[in-house]
C-alpha positions in Angstrom: 2.7 9.0 -112.0 0.1 6.7 -113.7 1.7 3.6 -112.2 1.7 5.2 -108.8 -1.9 6.1 -108.9 -3.1 2.8 -110.0 -1.0 1.0 -107.3 -2.2 3.5 -104.7 -6.0 3.0 -105.7 -5.9 -0.8 -105.8 -3.5 -1.4 -102.8 -1.1 -3.3 -105.0 2.4 -4.0 -104.0 4.7 -1.2 -105.0 8.1 -1.8 -106.9 11.2 -1.4 -104.7 12.6 1.4 -106.8 10.3 4.1 -108.6 10.9 7.6 -109.5 8.7 9.9 -107.4 5.6 11.0 -109.3 5.0 14.6 -110.3 2.6 16.6 -108.0 0.1 17.2 -110.7 -1.5 14.7 -113.1 -3.4 15.0 -116.3 -7.0 14.2 -116.5 -6.6 11.4 -119.0 -4.0 9.7 -116.7 -6.3 10.0 -113.7 -9.2 8.5 -115.7 -7.2 5.6 -116.9 -6.1 4.7 -113.5 -9.8 4.8 -112.5 -10.6 2.2 -115.1 -8.2 -0.2 -113.4 -10.4 -0.1 -110.1 -13.3 -2.2 -109.0 -15.5 1.0 -108.8 -15.2 1.3 -112.6 -16.5 -2.2 -113.4 -19.3 -1.7 -110.9 -20.3 1.7 -112.4 -20.4 0.0 -115.9 -22.8 -2.6 -114.6 -25.0 0.0 -112.8 -25.1 2.1 -116.0 -26.2 -1.1 -118.1 -28.9 -2.0 -115.6 -30.3 1.6 -115.1 -30.3 2.1 -118.9 -32.9 -0.8 -119.1 -35.0 0.8 -116.3 -34.5 4.4 -117.2 -37.5 6.6 -116.2 -38.4 9.8 -118.0 -36.4 12.8 -116.4 -38.5 15.0 -114.2 -37.9 18.8 -114.5 -35.8 19.9 -111.6 -33.3 22.7 -110.8 -31.2 20.2 -108.7 -30.1 17.8 -111.3 -27.1 15.6 -110.6 -24.5 14.0 -112.7 -25.4 10.4 -113.7 -26.7 8.0 -116.2 -29.4 10.3 -117.7 -26.7 12.8 -118.6 -24.3 10.2 -119.9 -26.7 8.4 -122.3 -26.9 11.2 -124.8 -23.1 11.7 -125.2 -21.2 10.4 -128.2 -19.7 6.8 -127.7 -16.1 8.4 -127.8 -16.9 10.4 -124.6 -19.2 7.9 -122.8 -16.4 5.8 -121.6 -14.6 8.7 -120.0 -17.9 10.0 -118.5 -18.4 6.7 -116.9 -15.0 6.9 -115.6 -15.7 10.1 -113.9 -18.9 8.5 -112.3 -16.7 5.8 -111.1 -14.2 8.5 -109.7 -16.9 9.8 -107.5 -17.4 6.4 -105.8 -13.7 5.8 -105.9 -12.9 9.1 -104.1 -15.5 8.3 -101.4 -13.8 4.8 -100.8 -10.2 6.4 -100.6 -11.6 9.0 -98.2 -12.9 6.3 -96.0 -10.0 3.8 -96.1 -6.9 6.0 -96.4 -5.6 7.6 -93.3 -3.4 10.0 -95.2 -4.0 12.2 -98.2 -1.7 12.3 -101.2 -1.3 14.4 -104.1 -3.2 11.9 -106.2 -6.1 11.4 -103.9 -6.6 15.2 -103.6 -6.6 15.6 -107.3 -9.0 12.7 -107.7 -11.3 14.4 -105.2 -11.3 17.5 -107.3 -12.1 15.7 -110.4 -14.9 13.7 -108.7 -16.4 16.9 -107.3 -16.3 19.0 -110.6 -19.5 17.4 -112.3 -22.0 18.0 -109.7 -20.3 21.4 -108.8 -20.7 22.5 -112.4 -24.3 21.5 -112.7 -25.2 23.2 -109.2 -23.2 26.3 -110.1 -25.0 26.8 -113.5 -28.4 26.1 -111.8 -27.6 28.8 -109.2 -26.6 31.3 -111.8 -29.6 30.7 -113.9 -32.3 30.2 -111.3 -30.7 31.4 -108.0 -32.9 34.6 -107.9 -36.1 32.5 -108.0 -35.1 29.7 -105.7 -36.2 29.2 -102.2 -33.8 28.8 -99.4 -34.1 24.8 -99.0 -33.3 24.4 -102.8 -30.4 26.8 -102.6 -29.2 24.9 -99.6 -29.4 21.6 -101.4 -27.2 23.0 -104.3 -24.7 24.4 -101.9 -23.6 20.8 -101.0 -21.8 20.2 -104.3 -20.3 23.7 -104.3 -18.9 23.2 -100.8 -17.5 19.8 -101.7 -15.7 21.3 -104.8 -14.4 24.3 -102.7 -13.0 21.8 -100.1 -11.3 19.8 -102.7 -9.6 23.0 -104.1 -8.7 24.2 -100.6 -6.9 21.0 -99.7 -4.9 21.2 -102.9 -3.9 24.8 -102.1 -3.3 24.2 -98.4 -0.9 21.3 -99.4 0.9 23.5 -101.8 0.4 20.9 -104.4 -0.5 23.6 -107.0 0.4 27.2 -106.6 -0.8 28.7 -109.8 -4.4 29.5 -110.6 -4.1 28.6 -114.3 -3.2 25.0 -113.5 -6.3 24.5 -111.4 -8.7 26.3 -113.8 -7.3 24.3 -116.8 -7.9 21.0 -114.9 -11.5 21.9 -114.2 -12.1 23.0 -117.9 -10.7 19.7 -119.1 -12.9 17.6 -116.8 -15.9 19.6 -118.1 -14.9 18.6 -121.8 -14.6 15.0 -120.6 -18.2 15.2 -119.3 -19.1 15.9 -122.9 -19.6 19.7 -122.4 -19.2 22.2 -125.1 -16.2 24.4 -125.3 -18.5 27.3 -124.3 -19.5 25.4 -121.0 -15.9 24.3 -120.3 -15.0 28.0 -120.5 -17.8 28.8 -118.2 -16.3 26.1 -115.8 -12.9 27.7 -116.0 -14.3 31.2 -115.3 -16.4 30.0 -112.4 -13.4 28.2 -111.0 -11.3 31.2 -111.4 -13.9 33.5 -109.6 -14.0 30.9 -106.8 -10.2 30.8 -106.5 -9.8 34.6 -106.4 -12.2 34.6 -103.5 -10.6 31.7 -101.8 -7.0 33.0 -102.1 -8.2 36.2 -100.3 -9.8 34.1 -97.5 -6.6 32.0 -97.1 -4.5 35.3 -96.9 -6.9 36.7 -94.3 -6.9 33.6 -92.2 -3.1 33.4 -92.4 -2.7 37.0 -91.0 -5.5 36.4 -88.3 -4.0 33.1 -87.1 -0.7 34.8 -86.6 -2.2 37.4 -84.1 -2.2 37.0 -80.3 -5.7 38.5 -80.2 -7.1 35.7 -82.3 -8.1 32.5 -80.3 -9.6 30.5 -83.1 -10.6 30.5 -86.7 -13.2 28.1 -88.5 -14.9 27.9 -91.9 -18.6 28.9 -92.1 -21.2 26.1 -91.9 -24.0 25.8 -94.5 -26.3 28.1 -92.9 -23.5 30.8 -92.3 -22.5 30.4 -95.9 -26.1 31.1 -97.0 -25.9 34.3 -95.1 -22.7 35.4 -96.8 -20.2 34.5 -94.2 -16.8 33.1 -95.1 -15.0 32.5 -91.9 -15.8 32.8 -88.1 -13.1 34.4 -86.0 -12.7 34.5 -82.1 -11.1 37.9 -81.6 -10.5 38.9 -78.0 -12.9 36.4 -76.7 -15.8 37.3 -79.1 -16.8 35.1 -81.9 -17.8 37.0 -85.1 -18.6 35.9 -88.7 -17.1 38.0 -91.5 -17.3 37.9 -95.3 -13.9 38.5 -97.0 -13.9 40.8 -99.9 -11.3 41.4 -102.6 -11.5 45.2 -102.5 -12.7 47.9 -100.0 -15.4 49.1 -102.8 -16.8 45.5 -102.7 -16.9 45.4 -98.8 -18.5 48.9 -98.6 -21.2 47.9 -101.1 -22.0 44.6 -99.5 -22.3 46.3 -96.0 -24.6 49.0 -97.5 -27.0 46.4 -99.1 -27.1 44.5 -95.9 -27.9 47.6 -93.9 -30.6 48.6 -96.4 -32.3 45.2 -95.8 -32.0 45.6 -92.1 -29.2 43.1 -91.6 -27.0 44.6 -88.9 -25.2 41.3 -88.1 -23.5 41.0 -91.5 -20.1 42.3 -91.8 -17.9 42.4 -94.9 -14.2 43.3 -94.7 -11.6 43.9 -97.4 -8.8 41.3 -97.2 -6.2 44.2 -97.4 -4.7 42.6 -100.6 -5.1 43.3 -104.3 -4.9 41.0 -107.4 -1.6 42.6 -108.1 -0.4 41.3 -104.6 -1.1 37.7 -105.8 -0.6 37.8 -109.6 -1.2 34.2 -110.7 -0.2 32.8 -107.3 -2.7 31.3 -104.8 -0.6 31.8 -101.6 1.3 35.0 -100.6 4.8 35.2 -99.1 5.2 35.4 -95.4 6.5 39.0 -95.5 3.3 40.1 -97.3 1.1 38.5 -94.7 3.1 39.9 -91.8 2.8 43.3 -93.1 -1.0 43.2 -92.7 -1.3 42.6 -88.9 -1.8 46.1 -88.0 -4.4 46.5 -90.6 -6.3 43.4 -89.4 -6.1 44.6 -85.8 -7.8 47.9 -86.7 -10.5 46.1 -88.9 -11.3 43.5 -86.3 -11.5 46.1 -83.5 -14.1 47.9 -85.6 -15.9 44.5 -86.3 -16.1 43.7 -82.5 -17.3 47.2 -81.7 -20.2 46.7 -84.3 -21.0 43.3 -82.9 -21.1 44.8 -79.4 -23.3 47.5 -80.5 -25.7 45.0 -82.2 -26.0 43.1 -78.8 -26.6 46.2 -76.9 
C-alpha cells in the first residue's frame, strides 16, 4: 500500500504489475508517504522560517494546529507532527487536482482533518456554553470538514467497523504529541460522532427509497447550529429534522425546543437502536426496508407540524 500511496501523491509512473493495496492504511505508512511529497519539504521550510519570527501566542478559543503547537513537542514526535501539517496541504492539493477519489486520498483527508477537529471539539466542549454564535460558527468549520471526511469513507464502504475509524483517530492524536488521555478523548468523541452519523445515514437511506421523498440534503452551517441534521423534501414540502438515536432523546430535544419557543425545530428517532448496528456503520438492506412504514408516519407528523407553524 505504501508504494501505491507515494506513487499516487507524486504522480510517478506505476509499475506494470503490483498487488492491489489494502483498503485501510496505517498512520505511520501514510505519514511516510507524505514525507516523499513536495508539501513536506515546503512545510519544513515554513516551520523553520516561522520559528525565527514567532510571535507570542494570543489567548483564543479558536486555536489552530500549526507551528506554535509543534515547537514544544519532543524531537521524536516533531517530525511526524510536521508531516501531519504537510498532509493538510497535500490533501488540499489532491482534492483540487484529482478527479476521482481513492481509498488513500479519503484516508489522507481524514488524517489531515483530525488535528483542527480535535482542537475545535475540545474548545467547544470546554467553552461552548459561553461562546457567542460567530465564534461557535468558526469552530464548526473544522468539525464539518472532519465529519465530511468520515462520511466519504463510510459511503465508499472503505471501512465498515466503527472501531477501525476510532483507533485511527486516536493514533493521529498520539502522533500530534497528545497524551494518552487526550487520545482517548479523541476516540470517544469520534465514536459519539459516528454513532450519530450512522443513524443519519440509515435515516437518509430509508427516506431516499420512498416515493414521497423528492430530495434530501445535508444541513448547511446555519442549519447545523440550529440542530438540524438533514433537510428532506417530503410530499413537496421541505423540512429540516434532527435525527436522534432513541425516542427518549427525540422527545427530550423537542420538549427543550418548545420550552424555548422554538416551534420549527423537529427531532425524530431514527427507528434503529445500537443493537441493530452493533459495531457496524451501515445496516443491511432488509433492515432499512422494514422501516419505510415507520418513516412514512413520522414524516406525515413532521409535515403536519410544519403546516401548523406556517398557519
